[in-house]
C-alpha positions in Angstrom: -12.0 -13.0 2.6 -15.4 -12.4 1.3 -16.4 -13.1 -2.4 -17.1 -9.3 -2.9 -13.8 -8.1 -1.5 -11.9 -11.0 -3.6 -14.0 -9.6 -6.9 -13.2 -5.2 -5.4 -9.4 -6.3 -5.4 -9.4 -8.6 -8.8 -11.6 -5.8 -10.6 -8.8 -3.4 -9.0 -5.8 -5.4 -10.5 -7.4 -5.7 -13.9 -8.1 -2.3 -14.3 -4.4 -1.5 -13.2 -3.2 -4.2 -15.8 -4.9 -2.0 -18.2 -4.3 1.8 -17.6 -0.4 1.4 -15.6 1.1 0.1 -19.7 -1.6 2.5 -21.3 -0.1 5.4 -19.3 3.5 3.7 -19.6 3.9 3.3 -15.8 5.3 0.7 -13.6 3.8 0.2 -9.8 5.6 -0.7 -6.5 4.4 -1.5 -3.2 5.6 -1.3 0.4 3.5 -2.8 2.7 3.5 -3.4 6.7 0.3 -5.1 7.5 -0.9 -6.8 4.8 2.9 -8.7 4.5 2.9 -8.7 0.8 -0.8 -9.5 0.1 -1.1 -6.1 -1.9 1.5 -7.2 -4.9 0.7 -11.1 -4.2 -2.6 -9.5 -5.6 -1.1 -7.7 -8.4 0.9 -10.9 -9.5 -1.7 -13.3 -9.4 -2.4 -11.6 -13.0 -0.4 -13.2 -15.8 1.2 -10.5 -17.7 1.9 -8.5 -14.6 5.4 -7.9 -15.1 4.6 -5.7 -18.0 3.4 -2.8 -15.2 4.3 -4.3 -11.9 8.1 -3.7 -10.7 8.5 -5.0 -7.2 7.0 -5.2 -3.8 8.8 -4.9 -0.6 7.6 -6.3 3.1 9.0 -4.1 5.5 7.0 -5.2 8.8 9.8 -4.0 11.2 10.6 -0.8 12.2 14.1 -1.7 11.3 13.2 -2.7 8.1 11.7 0.3 7.3 14.6 2.1 7.3 17.1 -0.5 6.5 15.2 -1.1 3.0 13.1 2.6 2.4 15.4 5.0 4.8 12.8 6.0 6.7 14.0 8.1 9.5 14.4 6.0 13.2 13.6 9.0 14.4 10.3 9.4 12.7 9.2 6.3 13.9 10.4 7.3 17.3 8.3 10.4 17.2 5.3 9.3 15.2 5.0 5.6 15.8 5.2 3.0 12.7 1.4 3.2 12.1 1.0 7.0 11.3 0.8 9.8 8.3 4.4 10.7 8.0 5.7 6.6 8.2 3.5 6.2 5.5 4.2 9.0 3.1 8.1 7.8 3.9 7.6 4.6 3.0 5.9 5.4 -0.1 8.5 7.9 -1.1 11.3 5.4 0.1 10.4 2.9 -2.4 9.5 5.1 -5.4 12.6 6.3 -5.0 14.7 3.4 -5.0 12.7 1.5 -7.8 11.6 2.1 -11.6 8.1 2.8 -10.4 6.1 5.4 -11.5 3.6 4.9 -8.7 4.0 3.5 -5.5 1.8 3.0 -2.4 2.9 2.0 0.7 0.6 0.8 4.3 1.1 0.8 7.5 -1.3 -0.5 10.3 -2.7 -2.4 12.9 -4.1 -5.6 11.8 -4.9 -7.2 15.1 -6.4 -8.8 17.2 -3.8 -7.0 19.2 -1.8 -4.1 18.6 -4.2 -1.7 19.4 -4.4 1.1 21.5 -6.9 3.9 22.3 -5.6 6.5 20.1 -4.9 3.9 16.8 -7.3 0.9 17.4 -7.0 -2.3 15.7 -8.2 -1.8 12.3 -5.8 1.4 12.3 -4.2 1.8 8.6 -2.2 4.4 7.5 -1.6 4.3 3.1 0.3 6.3 1.0 0.3 6.8 -3.0 3.5 8.3 -4.3 3.7 9.5 -7.9 6.4 10.6 -9.8 5.9 14.5 -10.1 3.0 15.0 -8.1 3.1 15.5 -3.8 2.4 11.7 -2.2 -0.9 11.7 -0.7 -2.1 9.7 2.5 -5.1 8.5 4.2 -5.9 7.2 7.4 -8.9 4.3 7.6 -10.4 2.3 10.8 -11.5 -0.9 8.9 -13.5 -3.6 11.2 -13.7 -6.8 11.3 -10.9 -9.8 11.9 -7.5 -9.6 10.9 -8.0 -11.0 7.5 -10.9 -8.6 6.7 -8.2 -5.5 7.9 -5.9 -7.1 5.4 -7.8 -7.2 2.5 -9.9 -4.3 2.8 -6.6 -2.7 3.0 -5.6 -4.2 -0.3 -8.7 -2.8 -2.2 -8.2 0.8 -1.0 -4.6 0.6 -1.9 -5.3 -0.3 -5.7 -8.2 1.6 -5.4 -5.8 4.6 -5.0 -3.3 3.5 -7.2 -6.0 3.5 -9.9 -6.6 6.9 -9.5 -3.7 8.2 -9.7 -3.1 6.1 -12.8 -6.8 6.4 -14.8 -8.9 8.9 -13.0 -12.6 8.6 -13.3 -11.9 4.5 -13.4 -11.2 4.3 -9.4 
């Protein structure tokens, strides 16, 4: 991880630590390709229990279905790395927590596993917020496995910040 990316992650976490409690919000994460990196970054900050509810690592397709209620047919039709699955993951963790806002990530961090349609670095992110439509975006990140995972972490946190404190992200 580069110092620049680390600084962006920590800056986003610090902003969330101010913005989420100010709104009275709690946050949840559901992660596949990042394997808990987003949750770990949030809980690195002392006092995060005031605004961080839970993190779920749903690396396997079975975990996505069992823990989050993602329909296996959705995964079969669209693939685990897809907009519908990312949205279902975010909605699933929100429904199963006391969080107000949730972020989900599913992607291909590499070095293998990519295809012509979904190359290494493809990551779908989704943000669910109670009372609002779930948002999703696809990113194609560059670099090695660590770089893809850390870039995903930055974008995930900035997306939560955009919901919790519009104009600060």
